N, C-alpha and C positions, 0 to 999 in steps of 0.2 A: 642256180635250184627254185631259188625264188620265178625266175622268169619263165623255166622246167611250169613250175605247176600252175603260174599264171594261160599259159599256153596251153595246158589241159583243160579250166576250167573253163577260158574261152573256148576251148572243142567244146566241148560240154553248153555250154549256157548257147553257145548260133545253134548247136540242134535241136533246142527249142524253140529261140525270138532269127531266129535267122541269119546272115553277115551283119557283125555288125565291125562299123570303120575302128580305129584305132583310137580317136576320139573315145566314145558312145563307149567303147570299152571301159577307157579307163575312170569314165566317169561308174559300172559296173561296176568297177571295182572297189571303187570310189566307196556310196553311197549302197549299193543292192546285200539286200542281208544276208542273202543266197552267200556270200563274201566275205561276211564276217568272219569263219572260221579264219583265213588268212592274217587278221591281228597279230598274234602272240611274234608269227615268220616278218610281218613287217617290220615289228616295235624291238628286235634281235634287228635287224638292218638298218633302222638310227641307230640303237645303245653303238653298233660296231662306226659310224659311221661318227659314231659323237668323242667315242675312243678314242676317236685320232686325231690327233694336231691337221694341222695346216702341211705341215709337213709332209707326211703319209709314217708320222713314230706314231707309238702307241702314248696318247695322254696319262693313260692311263694300266694301273696293272693289268691283263686282260682274259682272268684265272673268273672273270666276275658270267661277259660275254661266255668266254665259253664252256662254261656252267649253265648258264643258260640256253647255250643250243642244246647244248652235250640234253640238256634236261627236256625240252622238244625233241629231238629228233631220235629219244628215242624207243623205237617199234612199239608199243608197249598194246599190246592188243587187247588186253583187256578194257586197259582205259576209255570209259565215255565221258572223252575233253571231246567238243568236233572236233580243235583239231588233227588230234592224233588217229581222228580215225574218219577224217577227211582225209590225212595225211595219206595216213595207211592205205583206202584201200587205192589209188593212185598211186606208190609203191607198188602196189602189189599188183598193177596192169601197165606201169610208163617202165619200161627196158631204162629209158633216161632219165630217169626221177632217179635207182634206182643208184646210178653209173654214179647219177651228182651228188649222188646221197653216201655211195660212199666217198668220194674226195671227199664230201667237206668232211666230212670225222677223221680222215687222215690227218686232214691240213688241222683241226684242233688238237687233235690228238696232237702234232706234236708244239702245238700253240703253248697246250699244258704244263 
């Protein structure tokens, strides 16, 4: 899902700024203010990574990570949060993101 969002953002960015190499766009994702809305999802990915120990086993209870994912990915059309509003715009316009969203919620629902 993160990859899908990054690709959607890249397409939009390149419409305005022209083609970006992978390295150049990585710099945009990391440092451009227009991409700060992705930070909550990036932090969630770090939480998931840290929750797994080196053998791929959960090192701590997944409930905290699952709760954070569910909160972040709820489709709240009344929210003014930067992540929620941008995510919803992409969700409404991308079948790929809608499929990824559904699959992820199904997966975390099986863990909860």
